[in-house]
LUMVOTOR-642977 format. One record per residue (C-alpha): z, x, y. Coordinates in steps of 0.2 Angstrom, whole numbers, padded with zeros to 4 digits. Example, Ala and Ser with C-alpha at 12.3 -4.5 7.8 and 13.67 -1.06 7.14 Angstrom:
<pts>
+-------+-------+-------+
:    zz :    xx :    yy :
+-------+-------+-------+
:  0039 :  0062 : -0022 :
:  0036 :  0068 : -0005 :
+-------+-------+-------+
</pts>
This chain:
<pts>
+-------+-------+-------+
:    zz :    xx :    yy :
+-------+-------+-------+
:  0430 :  0234 :  0120 :
:  0434 :  0216 :  0113 :
:  0429 :  0214 :  0094 :
:  0416 :  0200 :  0098 :
:  0408 :  0211 :  0111 :
:  0407 :  0226 :  0100 :
:  0399 :  0215 :  0086 :
:  0386 :  0208 :  0099 :
:  0382 :  0226 :  0105 :
:  0380 :  0232 :  0088 :
:  0366 :  0217 :  0085 :
:  0359 :  0222 :  0102 :
:  0358 :  0240 :  0098 :
:  0349 :  0237 :  0082 :
:  0337 :  0224 :  0090 :
:  0333 :  0237 :  0104 :
:  0329 :  0251 :  0092 :
:  0318 :  0240 :  0081 :
:  0310 :  0234 :  0096 :
:  0306 :  0251 :  0103 :
:  0299 :  0256 :  0086 :
:  0287 :  0242 :  0087 :
:  0281 :  0246 :  0104 :
:  0279 :  0264 :  0100 :
:  0268 :  0260 :  0085 :
:  0258 :  0249 :  0096 :
:  0257 :  0262 :  0110 :
:  0251 :  0275 :  0098 :
:  0238 :  0263 :  0091 :
:  0231 :  0260 :  0109 :
:  0233 :  0278 :  0114 :
:  0221 :  0282 :  0099 :
:  0209 :  0270 :  0105 :
:  0209 :  0277 :  0123 :
:  0206 :  0294 :  0116 :
:  0191 :  0287 :  0105 :
:  0185 :  0280 :  0121 :
:  0184 :  0298 :  0129 :
:  0201 :  0294 :  0139 :
:  0211 :  0309 :  0134 :
:  0222 :  0308 :  0149 :
:  0226 :  0290 :  0145 :
:  0230 :  0295 :  0128 :
:  0241 :  0309 :  0132 :
:  0251 :  0300 :  0145 :
:  0254 :  0286 :  0132 :
:  0259 :  0298 :  0119 :
:  0272 :  0305 :  0132 :
:  0278 :  0287 :  0133 :
:  0280 :  0286 :  0114 :
:  0290 :  0302 :  0115 :
:  0301 :  0295 :  0128 :
:  0304 :  0279 :  0119 :
:  0308 :  0289 :  0102 :
:  0321 :  0299 :  0113 :
:  0328 :  0282 :  0120 :
:  0330 :  0277 :  0102 :
:  0339 :  0292 :  0097 :
:  0352 :  0289 :  0111 :
:  0353 :  0271 :  0106 :
:  0356 :  0276 :  0088 :
:  0370 :  0288 :  0094 :
:  0378 :  0274 :  0104 :
:  0377 :  0264 :  0088 :
:  0385 :  0278 :  0078 :
:  0399 :  0278 :  0092 :
:  0402 :  0260 :  0088 :
:  0405 :  0263 :  0070 :
:  0417 :  0276 :  0073 :
:  0429 :  0264 :  0082 :
+-------+-------+-------+
</pts>
């Protein structure tokens, strides 16, 4: 991988992780609102999405570590 590509990918990976974290926080907030409104299933499904997003972030962070290793 070209040096420029690796540098850009590092920036993108960091951005994607941060972006996913922001979405996960927002999903959690709205899931709690759904639960309060008596929509337990909506809450549960949204929290599944949060869990999957956190899993995606783990994979993205592993990819970032792989870039650092060279």
